[in-house]
Structure formats: structure tokens, C-alpha cells
C-alpha positions as CSV (number, residue, x, y, z in Angstrom):
1,M,-51.8,-40.1,-16.9
2,L,-50.1,-40.6,-20.2
3,R,-53.5,-41.2,-21.9
4,S,-54.7,-37.9,-20.5
5,I,-51.7,-36.1,-21.9
6,A,-52.3,-37.7,-25.3
7,R,-55.9,-36.5,-25.3
8,H,-54.8,-33.0,-24.5
9,R,-52.1,-33.2,-27.2
10,D,-54.7,-34.2,-29.7
11,A,-57.1,-31.4,-28.6
12,G,-54.3,-28.8,-29.0
13,T,-54.4,-27.7,-25.3
14,L,-50.8,-28.6,-24.4
15,P,-49.1,-25.5,-25.9
16,K,-50.4,-23.6,-22.8
17,L,-48.7,-26.0,-20.5
18,E,-45.7,-24.5,-18.7
19,W,-45.1,-26.9,-15.8
20,L,-45.6,-30.6,-15.5
21,S,-45.0,-33.0,-12.6
22,L,-45.1,-36.7,-13.4
23,S,-43.3,-37.9,-10.3
24,R,-44.2,-41.2,-8.8
25,N,-46.2,-42.4,-11.8
26,Q,-44.2,-45.5,-12.6
27,I,-43.3,-44.2,-16.0
28,G,-41.0,-46.5,-17.9
29,D,-39.1,-46.3,-21.1
30,D,-42.3,-46.8,-23.3
31,G,-44.0,-43.9,-21.5
32,M,-41.0,-41.7,-21.8
33,S,-40.8,-42.5,-25.5
34,A,-44.4,-41.5,-26.0
35,L,-43.8,-38.2,-24.1
36,S,-40.7,-37.6,-26.2
37,A,-42.8,-37.9,-29.3
38,A,-45.1,-35.3,-28.0
39,F,-42.1,-33.0,-27.3
40,C,-40.9,-33.5,-30.9
41,S,-44.3,-32.6,-32.3
42,G,-44.1,-29.2,-30.6
43,A,-47.2,-30.1,-28.5
44,M,-45.5,-28.7,-25.3
45,A,-43.7,-25.7,-26.7
46,N,-44.1,-23.5,-23.6
47,L,-43.0,-26.2,-21.1
48,T,-40.3,-24.8,-18.9
49,E,-40.3,-27.2,-16.0
50,L,-40.6,-31.0,-16.0
51,N,-40.4,-33.3,-13.0
52,F,-39.9,-37.1,-13.5
53,R,-38.6,-38.1,-10.1
54,F,-39.2,-41.5,-8.7
55,N,-40.2,-43.2,-12.0
56,K,-38.8,-46.3,-13.7
57,I,-37.1,-44.6,-16.7
58,G,-34.1,-46.5,-17.9
59,D,-31.4,-45.8,-20.5
60,A,-33.8,-46.2,-23.5
61,G,-36.2,-43.6,-22.0
62,V,-33.4,-41.2,-21.3
63,Q,-32.1,-41.6,-24.8
64,A,-35.6,-40.9,-26.2
65,L,-35.9,-37.7,-24.1
66,S,-32.4,-36.7,-25.1
67,A,-33.1,-37.1,-28.8
68,A,-36.3,-35.1,-28.5
69,L,-34.5,-32.3,-26.7
70,G,-31.6,-32.5,-29.1
71,S,-34.0,-32.0,-32.0
72,G,-35.1,-28.6,-30.6
73,A,-38.3,-29.8,-29.0
């Protein structure tokens, strides 16, 4: 799933994305850090809803997301 998001980010198609559900994908801290980098790059500028329920995101992943959102992503 994260590889697919990276491909779309590189192709420039993610700015159209408004809603993303990644629940039950076993995303951990590394995955959340990668997604946070995409947020910081402005690749998902129109995203208004994000679902991460039932993943394995720990403190480091939450901190990465928080930093991305805090930077105005």
C-alpha cells in the first residue's frame, strides 16, 4: 500500500486525494514516517480525512505525523 502511495506521489496524482483509509494495514512507525514525509512535501494538499485505525503505529510514528501536521502539511 505504501509503495503505491509513493508511486502516485511521484506521478503527481496525490493532490487530488481528499479521503484516505489505511486501516488494518499493519502500518508501523517507519510507514508513518514515510507518509509524514509525503504530507510535508505537499503531496496530499487536499486531504481532509485520514483513517489509520487498527495499525501498529507507536510513539515515533505519532511524533512524525504530529511534526508533519505542525509544519503546515
